[in-house]
C-alpha positions in Angstrom: 91.9 64.1 181.9 93.1 64.3 178.4 93.5 61.3 176.2 97.3 61.8 175.8 97.7 62.2 179.5 95.7 59.1 180.2 97.7 57.1 177.8 101.0 58.4 179.4 99.7 57.6 182.8 98.6 54.1 181.6 102.0 53.1 180.5 102.6 51.4 183.9 100.2 49.0 185.6 97.9 50.5 188.3 96.8 48.5 191.2 94.7 50.9 193.2 92.2 53.7 192.6 94.5 56.3 194.1 96.9 55.9 191.3 94.3 56.5 188.6 94.5 59.9 186.9 91.8 62.1 188.4 89.3 64.2 186.4 90.2 67.8 186.9 86.4 68.5 187.1 86.2 66.5 190.3 88.1 69.1 192.3 86.2 71.4 194.7 83.1 69.3 195.5 81.8 68.6 199.0 81.1 65.0 200.1 77.8 65.8 201.8 75.6 63.1 200.2 74.9 60.4 202.8 74.1 56.7 202.1 70.4 57.3 202.5 70.5 60.1 199.9 72.3 57.9 197.3 69.9 55.0 198.0 66.9 57.2 197.5 68.4 58.8 194.4 68.6 55.3 193.0 65.0 54.6 193.9 63.9 58.0 192.5 65.7 57.1 189.3 63.9 53.8 189.0 60.4 55.2 189.8 58.8 58.1 187.9 56.0 59.2 185.7 56.8 56.4 183.3 55.1 54.1 185.8 52.6 56.4 187.5 51.2 57.8 184.2 52.7 55.8 181.3 51.7 52.4 182.5 48.0 53.1 181.7 48.3 53.5 178.0 50.9 50.7 177.7 48.6 48.3 179.6 45.8 49.2 177.1 48.1 48.5 174.1 50.1 45.5 175.3 47.9 43.9 178.0 49.3 42.0 181.0 52.5 41.2 179.0 53.5 44.7 179.8 55.0 43.2 183.1 57.3 41.1 180.9 58.4 44.2 179.0 59.2 46.0 182.2 61.1 43.0 183.4 63.2 42.6 180.2 64.0 46.4 180.1 64.7 46.4 183.8 67.3 43.6 183.4 69.2 45.5 180.7 68.9 48.8 182.7 70.4 46.9 185.7 73.3 45.7 183.5 74.0 49.4 182.6 74.0 50.5 186.2 76.0 47.6 187.3 78.7 48.4 184.7 78.6 52.1 185.8 78.9 51.0 189.4 82.1 49.0 188.6 83.6 52.1 186.9 82.6 54.2 189.9 84.4 51.9 192.3 87.4 51.9 190.0 87.5 55.8 190.1 84.6 57.8 191.7 83.9 60.9 189.7 81.2 63.6 189.5 81.9 63.6 185.8 80.7 60.0 185.8 80.4 58.4 182.4 81.8 61.5 180.7 85.0 61.2 182.8 85.2 57.4 181.9 84.6 58.1 178.2 87.4 60.6 178.3 89.8 58.0 179.8 88.7 55.0 177.7 87.4 56.6 174.5 89.3 59.9 174.3 88.1 63.5 174.2 85.8 62.9 171.3 84.0 60.2 173.1 83.6 62.4 176.2 82.4 65.2 174.0 79.7 63.1 172.4 78.7 61.5 175.7 78.4 64.8 177.5 76.4 66.7 174.9 74.0 63.8 174.2 73.4 63.6 178.0 72.8 67.4 178.0 70.3 66.9 175.1 68.5 64.2 177.2 68.1 66.3 180.4 67.5 69.7 178.8 64.6 68.3 176.7 63.4 66.2 179.6 63.4 69.4 181.7 61.1 71.0 179.1 58.7 68.1 179.5 59.0 68.2 183.3 58.1 71.9 183.7 55.2 71.5 181.2 54.0 68.5 183.1 54.2 70.3 186.4 52.1 73.2 185.1 49.5 70.7 183.7 49.3 68.8 186.9 49.0 72.0 188.9 46.1 73.1 186.7 44.2 70.0 187.9 43.3 71.9 191.0 40.8 74.7 190.6 42.8 77.0 192.8 45.5 77.3 190.1 43.3 77.1 187.0 43.4 80.8 186.3 47.2 81.0 186.5 48.8 80.8 183.0 50.6 77.6 182.2 53.9 79.4 181.5 53.8 81.1 184.9 53.5 77.8 186.7 56.2 76.3 184.6 58.6 79.2 185.4 57.7 79.0 189.2 58.5 75.3 189.3 61.8 75.9 187.4 62.8 78.7 189.8 62.0 76.6 192.9 64.1 73.6 191.8 66.9 75.9 190.6 67.1 77.5 194.0 67.2 74.1 195.7 70.1 73.0 193.4 72.1 76.2 193.9 71.9 76.2 197.7 74.0 73.0 198.4 74.2 69.3 197.3 72.9 68.4 200.8 69.7 70.2 200.2 69.4 68.5 196.8 69.9 65.1 198.5 67.2 65.9 201.1 64.7 67.0 198.4 65.3 63.8 196.4 65.1 61.7 199.6 61.6 63.0 200.4 60.5 62.9 196.8 61.4 59.2 196.7 59.7 58.6 200.0 56.4 59.9 198.6 56.7 57.8 195.5 57.6 54.6 197.4 54.9 55.2 200.0 52.3 55.6 197.3 53.3 52.5 195.5 53.4 50.4 198.7 50.0 51.7 199.7 48.5 50.9 196.4 50.0 47.4 196.3 48.6 46.7 199.8 45.2 47.8 198.6 45.5 45.6 195.5 46.6 42.6 197.5 43.6 43.1 199.9 41.2 43.3 196.9 42.6 40.1 195.5 42.6 38.3 198.8 39.0 39.3 199.7 37.8 38.9 196.1 36.3 42.4 196.4 34.6 43.6 193.2 36.5 46.2 191.1 34.4 48.0 188.6 31.9 45.2 188.6 34.5 42.4 188.1 35.9 39.9 190.5 39.8 40.3 190.6 42.1 37.4 189.9 43.5 35.3 187.1 40.1 35.2 185.4 40.5 38.9 184.6 43.4 38.0 182.4 42.2 34.7 180.9 38.7 36.0 180.1 40.1 39.1 178.3 42.5 37.6 175.7 45.2 36.2 178.0 48.7 37.5 178.6 49.1 38.7 175.0 45.6 39.9 174.1 46.9 41.8 171.0 49.8 39.5 170.1 53.5 39.8 170.7 54.2 42.8 168.5 52.5 45.5 170.7 54.7 44.3 173.6 57.8 44.6 171.5 56.9 48.0 170.3 56.1 49.3 173.7 59.6 48.6 175.0 61.0 51.8 173.5 58.7 53.8 175.9 59.5 51.4 178.8 63.2 52.0 178.4 62.6 55.7 178.9 60.7 54.9 182.1 64.1 53.8 183.6 66.0 56.9 182.5 67.8 58.6 185.5 69.2 55.3 186.9 72.6 56.5 185.9 72.3 59.3 188.5 73.9 56.9 191.0 77.2 57.3 189.2 77.1 61.1 189.2 76.1 61.2 192.9 78.9 58.9 193.9 81.4 61.7 193.3 79.8 63.6 196.2 79.6 60.9 198.8 82.3 60.2 201.3 82.3 56.4 201.0 81.3 55.4 197.5 82.9 51.9 197.9 80.2 51.1 200.5 77.3 53.1 199.3 77.3 52.4 195.5 77.3 48.5 195.5 74.3 48.6 197.9 72.4 51.1 195.9 73.1 49.4 192.6 72.2 45.9 193.8 69.0 47.0 195.3 67.8 48.4 191.9 67.0 44.9 190.7 64.5 44.0 193.4 63.0 47.5 193.3 62.3 46.9 189.6 60.8 43.5 190.3 58.7 44.8 193.2 57.6 48.2 192.1 57.4 47.9 188.3 56.7 44.3 187.6 54.7 43.7 190.8 52.5 46.7 190.4 51.8 46.0 186.7 50.9 42.4 187.5 48.5 43.7 190.2 46.9 46.1 187.8 46.4 43.3 185.2 44.8 41.1 187.9 42.4 43.8 189.0 41.0 45.1 185.7 41.2 44.2 182.0 43.8 46.1 180.0 41.1 47.7 177.8 39.8 49.6 180.8 43.1 51.5 181.3 44.0 54.5 179.1 46.8 56.9 178.5 44.7 59.8 179.7 44.6 58.6 183.3 47.0 57.1 185.8 46.2 53.3 186.0 46.3 53.6 189.8 43.6 56.3 189.7 41.5 54.1 187.4 41.5 51.2 190.0 41.0 53.4 193.0 38.1 55.3 191.4 36.4 52.0 190.5 36.3 51.0 194.2 35.1 54.5 195.2 38.2 55.8 197.0 37.6 59.5 197.7 40.1 62.0 196.3 42.1 59.2 194.5 42.7 61.6 191.6 44.0 64.4 194.0 46.4 62.0 195.7 47.8 60.6 192.5 48.0 64.0 190.9 50.2 65.1 193.8 52.4 62.0 193.4 52.9 62.6 189.6 53.6 66.2 190.4 56.2 65.1 192.9 57.7 62.7 190.3 58.0 65.5 187.7 59.6 67.8 190.3 62.1 65.0 191.2 63.0 64.5 187.5 63.6 68.2 187.0 65.7 68.3 190.2 67.8 65.4 189.1 68.3 66.8 185.6 69.7 70.1 186.9 71.9 68.3 189.4 73.4 65.9 186.9 73.9 68.2 184.0 75.7 70.7 186.2 78.3 68.1 187.2 78.6 66.7 183.7 79.1 70.1 182.0 81.7 71.1 184.6 83.7 68.0 183.8 83.5 68.9 180.1 84.3 72.5 180.7 87.5 71.6 182.6 88.6 69.6 179.5 87.7 72.4 177.2 84.7 70.8 175.4 81.9 72.9 177.1 81.6 76.7 177.6 84.1 78.0 180.3 81.3 79.5 182.5 79.9 76.0 183.1 83.0 75.2 185.1 82.2 77.9 187.7 81.2 76.9 191.3 79.6 79.0 194.0 80.6 79.1 197.7 78.4 76.1 198.4 80.6 74.0 196.0 77.8 73.8 193.5 78.6 74.1 189.7 76.1 76.8 189.0 77.2 77.6 185.5 76.1 74.2 184.0 72.9 74.3 186.0 72.0 77.7 184.6 72.7 76.6 181.1 70.2 73.7 181.4 67.7 76.1 182.9 68.1 78.4 179.9 67.1 75.6 177.6 64.2 74.8 179.8 63.0 78.4 179.6 63.2 78.2 175.8 61.0 75.1 176.1 58.2 77.2 177.6 58.0 79.0 174.2 57.9 75.7 172.4 54.9 74.7 174.5 53.2 78.0 173.7 53.7 77.5 170.0 52.9 73.8 169.6 51.2 72.7 172.9 49.7 69.5 171.4 52.9 68.0 170.0 55.6 69.6 172.2 55.4 67.0 175.1 55.8 64.0 172.8 58.5 65.6 170.7 60.8 66.5 173.6 60.3 63.0 175.2 61.3 61.3 172.0 64.3 63.5 171.6 65.3 62.8 175.2 65.1 59.1 174.5 67.9 59.6 171.8 70.0 61.1 174.6 69.4 58.4 177.2 70.0 55.5 174.8 73.2 57.0 173.5 74.4 57.6 177.1 73.7 54.0 178.1 75.5 52.7 175.0 78.5 54.8 175.7 78.6 53.5 179.3 78.7 49.9 178.0 81.4 50.7 175.4 83.5 52.3 178.2 83.1 49.2 180.3 84.2 47.0 177.4 87.4 49.0 177.0 87.9 49.0 180.7 87.7 45.2 181.0 90.0 44.9 178.0 92.6 47.1 179.7 92.2 45.1 182.9 92.9 41.9 181.1 96.0 43.6 179.7 97.2 44.4 183.2 96.8 48.2 182.8 94.1 48.6 185.3 92.7 46.6 188.2 89.0 45.7 188.3 87.2 46.1 191.7 85.5 43.1 193.3 82.1 44.6 192.5 81.8 43.7 188.8 79.4 43.4 185.9 79.2 39.7 185.2 79.4 38.0 181.8 81.6 40.5 180.0 81.8 41.0 177.0 78.5 39.2 176.2 76.5 41.3 178.7 77.7 44.6 177.2 77.2 43.5 173.6 73.7 42.1 174.3 72.7 45.3 176.1 74.0 47.5 173.2 72.1 45.4 170.6 68.9 45.7 172.7 69.2 49.4 173.1 69.8 49.9 169.4 66.8 47.7 168.7 64.7 49.9 170.9 65.9 53.0 169.0 64.9 51.3 165.7 61.4 50.6 167.1 60.7 54.4 167.0 60.4 54.1 163.3 57.0 52.4 163.8 55.6 55.6 165.1 55.2 57.8 162.0 53.8 60.8 163.8 56.6 61.5 166.3 59.1 58.6 166.6 60.0 58.5 162.9 60.5 62.3 162.8 62.7 62.0 165.9 64.9 59.4 164.2 65.2 61.8 161.2 66.8 64.3 163.6 69.8 62.0 164.1 71.7 63.3 161.0 71.0 66.9 162.1 72.3 66.1 165.7 75.3 64.4 164.2 76.1 67.5 162.0 75.7 69.8 165.0 78.1 67.6 167.1 80.7 67.5 164.3 80.5 71.3 163.9 80.7 71.8 167.6 83.7 69.6 167.8 85.6 71.6 165.2 84.6 74.7 167.3 86.1 73.4 170.6 88.9 71.0 169.5 91.7 73.7 169.7 90.7 74.6 173.2 90.5 70.9 174.1 94.0 70.3 172.7 95.4 73.4 174.6 93.8 72.2 177.8 95.2 68.7 177.3 98.7 70.1 176.6 98.6 72.3 179.7 97.3 69.4 181.9 100.0 67.1 180.6 102.6 69.8 181.2 101.4 70.0 184.8 101.7 66.3 185.3 105.3 66.1 184.0 106.6 69.0 186.1 
């Protein structure tokens, strides 16, 4: 919906969601996602390679206090998803936060939100297909197959799944999430058993003494814990998928609150709980960025094929991330295309009601990423992950700004807030925005990759401004046509 049309429609108070101006990009979707699909999409967004792989290096650098970093970042991530959940119940939309940015911040806000989100997932997709190829090379059966071939095969498989139907996407995410949850639950049961029986792990007796005898909770001080939060935030990326998926479920008012509220205990159990267990089983110095911390523990107690099992899980996590990225960018780009701020072909849908144009555009960028990995294989992975973090932080900030405007309009009597709400407004939104910007600033402490990534911000800004001047006439024409249709 255009800004002018929204303002016109907002001239009279609205009391129910049916009266809210719809996003033109929401037309034509099926409602085939079930409650179990959305719940598992929420879990899949909360559990990924950031935990399965990233926790090892972070434990080494920050020590047991990493659990505190996951908790703090998890709380702010919950605030973001809770705010998005309230907006979803106000008006479900497959355009999600881009649609809300269009209503509350205008077309320019929607344009920035959409393209920064595309930047996030297209670069994450590059990292995902590279990771999938590397994980597959772990097994000798695939060692002789070139990395770029494996990457393209993975991309082709996930693309096919996304193009068939949203129901197939939901099923794939459901089983990906089941694998990740089952692995974490299995590890936690093993860890609790080791603690309860005082079974030696790597020659040490597990328990609080592992922490107290190795520098305590903050073995390297507070600063490493603060600096590690930028990476921890990225571990929670994809939580906002709940908002996108809500546009393709039949009963969002029932499904979304349950999925959003469950995120908090999942963060506490899976992230904080597993990191606490890892810290109680082995000193932080034993873990490394080169190996999953779960493999480190299991190998110390002689579990056969621990590496094979965990490699399969992280492969699953990377496939899940790629699957989610293609799904969400397809819907976001369609919402933008219907407003004129994305290429027209990204608005196209196939017979299965899937927006294949936007999905193919994201795939095209991922294919270009194969070339990047061929040219600079050592730095490519870290580069794209840091660029992706710019996208996810900007997306979350925009969600909170949209919620601030939404609450302000509700207090003015222009819109009605649903009963499912983000508490503590406006303090909660402002605190979250400040925290996210602080995490962005922390990247400056990494001169090799993080600082160079921050220096890309002016270039990205110039590209966004140039792009806006390229599409603003089409956006204006689309808005005028839409407003004309409304007033007929």
